[in-house]
C-alpha positions in Angstrom: -5.5 -81.1 78.1 -1.7 -80.4 78.4 -0.5 -78.0 81.0 1.3 -75.0 79.2 5.0 -75.2 79.4 5.6 -71.5 79.3 3.9 -68.5 81.0 4.0 -65.2 79.1 3.9 -61.6 80.5 4.3 -58.3 78.6 6.8 -55.8 79.9 6.2 -53.1 80.9 2.6 -53.9 81.8 1.1 -51.0 79.7 -0.5 -50.3 76.4 3.0 -50.2 74.7 5.0 -53.2 75.9 8.5 -53.7 74.6 9.2 -57.2 75.8 7.3 -60.4 76.2 8.7 -62.5 79.0 8.4 -66.3 78.6 9.0 -68.3 81.9 9.2 -72.0 82.2 6.2 -72.9 84.4 8.0 -75.7 86.0 10.8 -73.5 87.4 11.0 -72.6 91.1 9.4 -69.6 92.6 12.8 -68.2 93.4 14.0 -68.6 89.8 10.8 -67.0 88.5 11.2 -64.0 90.8 14.8 -63.6 89.7 13.7 -63.6 86.1 10.9 -61.1 86.7 13.3 -58.7 88.5 16.0 -59.2 85.8 13.6 -58.3 82.9 11.5 -55.7 84.7 11.2 -52.4 82.9 10.2 -49.0 84.1 7.8 -46.8 82.2 10.6 -45.1 80.2 11.8 -48.5 78.8 14.9 -48.7 81.0 15.7 -51.6 83.4 13.9 -51.4 86.7 16.8 -53.1 88.6 20.6 -52.9 88.2 22.0 -56.3 87.7 24.4 -55.7 90.6 21.3 -55.6 92.9 20.5 -59.2 91.8 23.9 -60.8 92.5 26.9 -61.8 90.4 26.2 -60.8 86.8 27.5 -64.0 85.2 25.6 -66.3 87.6 22.4 -64.2 87.3 22.5 -64.3 83.5 23.2 -68.0 83.5 20.3 -68.7 85.9 17.9 -66.5 84.0 18.8 -68.1 80.7 17.9 -71.5 82.0 14.3 -70.7 82.8 13.3 -67.8 80.6 13.7 -65.8 77.5 12.1 -62.6 76.1 10.7 -61.7 72.7 11.7 -58.3 71.4 8.3 -57.0 70.2 9.9 -54.1 68.2 12.5 -56.4 66.5 10.5 -58.6 64.2 11.5 -60.7 61.2 10.8 -58.9 57.9 9.7 -62.2 56.3 7.6 -64.1 58.9 6.8 -61.2 61.3 7.9 -63.1 64.4 9.7 -61.2 67.2 13.3 -62.0 67.9 14.1 -64.2 70.9 17.0 -63.3 73.3 18.2 -64.5 76.7 20.2 -61.5 78.0 19.9 -57.8 78.4 23.0 -57.2 76.3 21.4 -59.0 73.4 18.2 -57.0 73.8 19.9 -53.6 73.9 22.3 -54.5 71.1 19.3 -55.3 68.8 16.7 -52.7 69.9 18.7 -49.9 71.4 18.6 -48.3 74.9 14.8 -47.9 74.9 14.2 -51.4 73.4 12.1 -49.9 70.7 14.4 -49.7 67.6 12.9 -51.5 64.6 15.3 -53.4 62.3 15.5 -52.9 58.5 15.3 -56.1 56.5 16.0 -58.4 59.5 15.5 -62.1 59.0 15.1 -64.5 61.9 17.3 -67.6 62.0 14.7 -69.9 60.5 14.0 -67.5 57.7 17.8 -67.0 57.2 18.1 -70.7 56.9 15.3 -70.9 54.3 16.9 -68.0 52.5 20.3 -69.7 52.5 18.8 -72.9 51.2 16.9 -71.0 48.5 20.1 -69.1 47.5 22.0 -72.4 47.5 19.3 -73.9 45.2 19.4 -70.8 42.9 23.2 -70.9 42.8 23.1 -74.6 41.9 20.5 -74.0 39.2 22.7 -71.1 37.9 25.8 -73.3 37.9 23.9 -76.0 36.0 22.6 -73.5 33.6 26.0 -72.0 33.0 27.5 -75.4 32.5 24.8 -76.2 29.9 25.3 -72.9 28.3 29.1 -73.5 28.1 28.5 -76.9 26.6 26.1 -75.4 24.1 28.6 -72.7 23.2 31.4 -75.2 22.8 29.1 -77.3 20.6 28.1 -74.3 18.6 31.8 -73.3 18.2 32.7 -76.8 17.0 29.7 -76.8 14.6 30.7 -73.3 13.3 34.3 -74.4 12.9 33.2 -77.4 10.9 30.8 -75.3 8.8 33.6 -72.8 8.1 35.9 -75.7 7.1 33.2 -77.1 4.9 32.6 -73.6 3.4 36.3 -73.1 2.7 36.6 -76.5 1.1 33.6 -75.8 -1.1 35.2 -72.4 -2.0 38.4 -74.2 -2.8 36.6 -76.7 -5.0 34.6 -74.2 -7.0 35.0 -75.0 -10.7 34.5 -72.5 -13.6 31.4 -72.6 -15.7 32.5 -74.3 -19.0 30.0 -72.2 -20.9 29.6 -68.8 -19.2 26.7 -66.6 -20.4 27.8 -63.0 -20.7 24.9 -61.3 -22.5 23.2 -60.0 -19.3 26.3 -59.3 -17.2 26.2 -55.8 -15.6 28.6 -53.1 -16.7 30.0 -52.7 -13.2 30.6 -56.5 -13.0 32.5 -56.5 -16.3 34.7 -53.5 -15.3 35.4 -55.0 -11.8 36.2 -58.4 -13.2 38.6 -56.8 -15.7 40.3 -54.9 -12.9 40.5 -58.0 -10.8 42.0 -59.9 -13.7 44.7 -57.2 -14.2 45.4 -57.2 -10.5 45.9 -61.0 -10.6 48.2 -60.8 -13.6 50.3 -58.3 -11.6 50.1 -60.2 -8.4 49.8 -63.9 -9.3 50.7 -65.3 -5.9 48.4 -63.1 -3.8 44.7 -62.7 -3.3 42.5 -60.1 -4.8 42.1 -57.6 -2.0 38.9 -57.1 0.0 37.1 -53.8 0.1 38.8 -53.1 3.5 42.2 -53.8 2.0 41.6 -52.0 -1.3 42.9 -48.5 -1.7 40.9 -46.2 -1.9 38.4 -48.7 -0.7 36.4 -49.2 -3.9 36.9 -50.5 -7.4 34.7 -48.1 -9.4 34.3 -45.2 -6.9 30.7 -46.3 -6.1 30.6 -48.7 -3.2 27.0 -49.9 -3.6 27.6 -50.7 -7.3 30.9 -52.4 -6.3 29.0 -54.6 -3.8 26.4 -55.5 -6.4 29.1 -56.2 -9.0 31.1 -58.5 -6.7 27.8 -60.3 -5.6 27.0 -60.9 -9.3 30.5 -62.2 -10.1 30.3 -64.5 -7.1 26.8 -65.8 -8.1 28.1 -66.4 -11.6 30.8 -68.6 -10.3 33.6 -66.3 -11.4 34.9 -65.5 -7.8 35.6 -67.6 -4.7 36.7 -66.5 -1.3 40.5 -66.8 -1.2 42.0 -69.4 1.3 43.9 -66.6 3.0 40.7 -64.7 3.9 40.5 -64.5 7.8 38.1 -66.9 9.5 36.7 -63.9 11.4 34.8 -62.9 8.2 32.6 -66.0 8.3 29.1 -65.3 9.5 26.1 -67.6 10.3 22.7 -66.7 8.6 19.3 -67.1 10.2 19.0 -70.6 8.8 22.2 -71.8 10.5 24.3 -71.7 7.3 27.6 -70.0 6.9 28.5 -67.2 4.5 31.4 -64.7 4.3 31.0 -61.0 4.9 31.2 -59.5 1.5 33.1 -56.4 2.7 35.8 -58.5 4.4 36.3 -61.2 1.8 39.5 -61.4 -0.3 39.0 -63.2 -3.6 40.5 -65.6 -6.2 39.4 -66.0 -9.8 37.6 -69.3 -10.3 39.5 -71.1 -13.0 42.4 -68.7 -12.7 43.4 -66.0 -15.2 42.7 -68.2 -18.2 39.0 -68.6 -17.5 38.6 -65.0 -16.4 40.3 -63.8 -19.5 38.0 -66.0 -21.6 35.0 -64.4 -20.0 36.3 -60.9 -20.4 37.0 -61.6 -24.1 33.5 -63.0 -24.6 32.0 -59.9 -23.0 34.2 -57.6 -25.1 33.3 -59.5 -28.3 29.6 -59.3 -27.4 29.8 -55.6 -26.8 31.7 -55.0 -29.9 29.7 -57.1 -32.4 26.3 -58.0 -31.0 23.3 -56.3 -32.6 20.0 -55.5 -30.9 18.6 -53.3 -28.2 20.1 -55.3 -25.3 23.6 -55.0 -26.6 23.2 -51.3 -27.4 21.9 -50.7 -23.9 24.9 -52.6 -22.4 27.3 -50.5 -24.5 25.6 -47.3 -23.2 25.8 -48.6 -19.6 29.5 -49.3 -20.0 30.1 -45.8 -21.4 28.1 -44.2 -18.7 29.9 -46.0 -16.0 33.3 -45.2 -17.3 32.3 -41.5 -17.6 31.1 -41.5 -14.0 34.3 -43.1 -12.9 36.3 -40.5 -14.7 34.3 -37.7 -13.1 34.5 -39.3 -9.6 38.2 -39.8 -9.9 38.8 -36.3 -11.1 36.7 -34.9 -8.3 38.7 -36.9 -5.8 41.9 -35.6 -7.4 40.7 -32.0 -7.2 40.0 -32.3 -3.5 43.3 -34.1 -2.8 45.1 -31.3 -4.6 43.5 -28.6 -2.5 44.5 -30.5 0.7 48.0 -31.7 -0.3 49.3 -28.8 -2.3 47.6 -25.8 -0.7 46.6 -27.0 2.7 43.0 -25.9 2.0 39.9 -27.9 3.0 38.1 -30.0 0.5 35.4 -28.3 -1.7 32.4 -27.4 0.5 29.5 -29.9 0.2 27.3 -27.2 -1.3 29.7 -26.9 -4.2 30.4 -30.6 -4.8 27.5 -31.0 -7.3 28.8 -28.0 -9.3 32.4 -29.4 -9.3 31.1 -32.8 -10.6 29.0 -31.0 -13.3 32.0 -28.9 -14.5 34.3 -31.9 -14.6 31.8 -34.0 -16.5 31.4 -31.1 -19.0 35.1 -31.1 -19.6 35.2 -34.8 -20.3 32.2 -34.5 -22.6 34.1 -32.0 -24.7 36.9 -34.4 -25.2 39.5 -33.3 -22.7 41.7 -36.2 -21.6 42.5 -37.0 -18.0 45.9 -35.4 -18.3 44.3 -32.2 -19.7 41.7 -32.2 -16.9 44.6 -32.5 -14.4 46.2 -29.5 -16.0 43.0 -27.5 -15.8 42.5 -28.5 -12.1 46.0 -27.4 -11.2 45.5 -24.1 -12.9 42.2 -23.5 -11.2 43.6 -24.2 -7.7 46.6 -22.1 -8.4 44.5 -19.1 -9.6 42.2 -19.5 -6.5 45.3 -19.5 -4.3 46.5 -16.2 -5.8 43.1 -14.7 -5.5 42.9 -15.7 -1.9 46.2 -13.9 -1.1 45.1 -10.8 -2.9 41.7 -10.6 -1.3 42.8 -11.9 2.2 40.1 -14.5 2.3 39.9 -17.8 4.2 41.0 -21.3 2.9 37.4 -22.5 2.7 36.5 -19.6 0.4 39.5 -20.4 -1.7 38.3 -24.0 -2.1 34.9 -22.8 -3.2 36.4 -20.2 -5.5 38.6 -22.9 -7.1 35.4 -24.6 -8.4 34.2 -21.4 -10.0 37.7 -20.9 -11.5 37.7 -24.4 -12.9 34.4 -23.8 -14.6 35.8 -20.6 -16.2 38.9 -22.3 -17.4 37.0 -25.3 -18.9 34.6 -23.1 -20.8 37.3 -20.7 -21.9 39.4 -23.5 -23.3 36.3 -24.9 -25.1 35.3 -21.5 -26.5 38.7 -20.3 -27.6 39.8 -23.8 -28.7 43.1 -23.3 -27.0 45.4 -26.3 -26.7 45.6 -27.6 -23.2 48.8 -29.6 -22.2 48.5 -32.9 -20.4 49.8 -33.1 -16.8 50.6 -36.3 -15.0 48.7 -37.2 -11.8 50.5 -36.2 -8.6 52.1 -39.1 -6.6 49.6 -38.6 -3.7 46.7 -39.5 -5.9 45.7 -43.2 -6.2 43.4 -43.6 -9.2 40.4 -45.8 -8.9 41.6 -49.4 -9.5 38.9 -50.1 -12.1 39.3 -46.8 -14.0 42.1 -47.7 -16.4 40.7 -51.2 -17.2 37.2 -49.8 -17.7 38.5 -47.0 -19.8 40.5 -49.4 -22.0 37.6 -51.8 -22.4 35.3 -48.9 -23.4 37.8 -47.6 -25.9 38.1 -51.0 -27.5 34.3 -51.4 -27.7 33.6 -47.8 -28.8 36.2 -47.8 -31.6 34.1 -50.4 -33.6 31.4 -47.8 -34.1 33.6 -44.7 -34.2 32.6 -42.9 -37.4 36.1 -41.5 -38.0 37.6 -45.0 -37.7 35.0 -46.3 -40.1 35.8 -43.6 -42.6 39.5 -44.3 -42.4 39.2 -48.1 -42.5 39.9 -49.7 -45.8 38.2 -53.0 -45.0 34.5 -52.1 -44.2 31.7 -50.2 -45.8 30.5 -46.7 -44.8 28.4 -48.2 -42.0 31.3 -50.3 -40.5 30.3 -53.7 -41.9 32.4 -56.3 -43.7 31.5 -59.5 -45.4 32.2 -62.5 -43.2 31.9 -66.2 -43.7 30.1 -68.5 -41.2 31.3 -72.0 -40.5 28.9 -73.5 -43.0 30.2 -71.2 -45.8 27.4 -68.7 -45.7 28.3 -65.0 -46.3 27.0 -62.6 -43.6 27.6 -59.0 -42.7 29.6 -58.5 -39.6 30.9 -55.5 -37.7 34.5 -54.6 -38.6 36.9 -54.2 -35.7 39.2 -52.0 -37.9 42.9 -52.5 -38.0 44.9 -51.2 -35.0 47.5 -48.5 -35.5 47.6 -44.7 -35.5 44.1 -43.4 -35.7 42.1 -40.5 -34.3 41.1 -40.6 -30.6 37.5 -41.8 -29.8 34.8 -39.2 -30.0 33.0 -37.9 -26.9 30.7 -40.2 -25.0 27.7 -38.3 -26.3 28.7 -39.0 -29.9 29.5 -42.6 -29.1 26.1 -43.0 -27.4 24.4 -41.7 -30.5 26.5 -44.1 -32.7 25.6 -47.0 -30.5 22.3 -47.5 -32.3 24.1 -48.8 -35.4 23.6 -52.5 -35.7 
């Protein structure tokens, strides 16, 4: 059995010791006595002997440190629970306070600090490796995305027009938007068709959801492609890892140019003009309904802009917006032109302004009153059959981009079945048909397009819808 190398003693020798003295057993009796006196404590936890009583402080501390050390029983490691080892009174007081009983918060002994440092080093190294791998993955993903975007753009540039486009089931909004895009390209042959973000007032027809559906349909039919100038930031990656372009951000080009797009528009127009059957009749009604809604939406926007720009009033209160749209629609149904509706809108706002000044009411009340005044002026003009002059749009109003193209297309389609045009046409029968000859020489009945020239304006949309059942 080995002889113990150290001899331990608790100080003070009581039920609440503060220090545990460790003495080298092999040390001399004089050295052990010096250590015992150096570390001795009184009952209050203070030193029992001043160091000056023991000799020169430096020599005493050096001699004591050679043969002994103490464990601070109150100052333990928060990880392993071992007390801290010191060799001088200064260290003991510094760590545990004057009474040698101060407990540390979160203290780690040197071995535990070393383990902690090694663990932190390992974690940092793992984090560094992970970050490097993540950076490499990100760079790889970026290169892959760049290549996918380049492939996508090349595919868009290489899109070819359908040599035999089918137009029977194309939606009304898609036809109108395509017609508007075609006119825009004629006017701006060197530039792209604007994206929804670039478009003023931000929509083709006035109905954003229908615009998105229309553009999606035109793209799916191969009539549109993303323009080369569209910013790369609009490219997105789908869940399957493929690349697509954000519809709202895309600027466009006509696949096949204006020639192909014009051919498609002509085919649609011819189908709507001449095709018999329920499907064609439904398509004509859908076109008429869309153009009417566009007319109403554009006039409602004009009315609100007029209140703000001309009179510094707020827009029509939300609670009256439905009434405003209803009255505007009623005016168009009765055959008022856009210029006449502008006139009635101006008169209504002016009357409401005068009424506001006389009654001393607020701007919001004047905006609401303008709606009621518009209703009265529309119904009064209808009842009295008074002529209404046509006013031009004010310069601050930007009409819907698809309104004029849609209105023109509808007028061309509707004139074929306009009863007044049929009555005045010298080429067709009373139902609007003429004898036509097929390529094989057979005689068939076909819808007459009626000669162009001075003729009465198209009837209201309700009359045209009723006439659209003629085959």
